[in-house]
C-alpha positions in Angstrom: 112.1 105.8 123.1 112.9 109.1 121.3 112.9 111.1 124.5 113.6 108.4 127.1 116.3 106.5 125.3 115.1 103.1 126.3 113.2 100.2 124.8 109.7 99.7 126.3 109.9 96.7 128.7 107.1 95.0 126.7 109.4 94.9 123.7 111.8 92.6 125.6 109.4 89.7 125.3 107.6 88.2 122.3 104.8 85.8 121.8 105.4 83.0 119.4 102.4 82.1 117.3 102.1 78.9 115.3 101.1 79.5 111.7 99.0 77.0 109.8 100.8 75.7 106.7 98.3 73.2 105.3 96.0 70.4 106.3 93.4 70.1 108.9 95.2 71.7 111.9 95.2 68.3 113.6 98.9 67.4 113.3 102.1 69.2 114.1 103.2 69.0 110.4 100.2 71.2 109.4 102.0 74.2 111.0 105.0 76.3 110.1 107.5 77.2 112.7 106.3 79.8 115.2 106.5 83.5 114.3 106.8 86.4 116.7 105.2 89.8 116.1 108.2 91.6 117.5 110.1 92.1 114.2 107.0 93.9 112.9 107.1 96.3 115.9 110.8 96.9 115.3 110.1 97.7 111.6 107.4 100.1 112.5 109.5 101.8 115.1 112.5 102.1 112.8 110.4 103.5 110.0 108.9 106.1 112.3 112.4 106.9 113.7 113.9 107.3 110.3 111.1 109.7 109.2 111.5 111.7 112.4 115.3 111.9 111.9 114.8 113.0 108.2 112.5 115.8 109.3 114.9 116.9 112.0 117.9 116.9 109.7 116.0 118.7 107.0 114.6 121.3 109.4 118.1 122.0 110.8 119.6 122.0 107.3 122.4 119.6 108.4 122.9 118.2 104.9 124.3 120.7 102.4 122.9 120.9 98.8 126.1 119.3 97.4 125.3 116.1 99.3 122.9 114.9 96.6 123.3 111.3 97.5 121.7 111.9 100.8 118.7 113.9 99.7 115.3 112.6 98.5 114.9 112.8 94.8 118.6 113.3 94.2 121.6 110.9 93.8 125.3 110.9 93.3 124.6 110.9 89.5 123.3 114.4 89.8 126.7 115.6 91.1 128.5 113.5 88.4 126.3 115.2 85.8 127.2 118.7 87.0 130.9 117.8 87.1 130.7 116.4 83.6 128.9 119.5 82.4 131.6 121.8 83.8 134.4 119.8 82.3 132.8 119.7 78.9 132.1 123.5 79.0 135.8 124.2 79.6 136.9 121.7 76.9 134.6 123.4 74.4 136.2 126.8 75.2 139.5 125.2 74.2 141.3 126.9 77.0 143.9 125.3 79.2 142.1 124.8 82.5 143.0 123.2 85.7 140.0 121.4 87.2 140.4 120.5 90.8 138.0 118.0 92.4 137.9 117.5 96.1 136.4 114.3 97.3 135.6 113.9 100.9 134.4 110.9 102.8 131.1 111.4 104.7 132.2 108.7 107.2 
């Protein structure tokens, strides 16, 4: 799928498997509604795809360091902390300072 851009044909079909709920397996009420294994395959694929994309993006350095919210181990709070530190440092100096913050949407 990564290189070909298509779902495997086998993924277009799913087998529904009845799941035993309780009882002796003799009556219909002893089973839950059927389940398909397809959602598990999708989850496995999307997890593998996400990991591959993360490696690709990291290797190409597509996310700058100031985008902390999109990097593992960092969050938006890291940038808020830095901004708070810079503002407090200027306030302690008791100098009149203009602080300009530029907020951009990543969408």
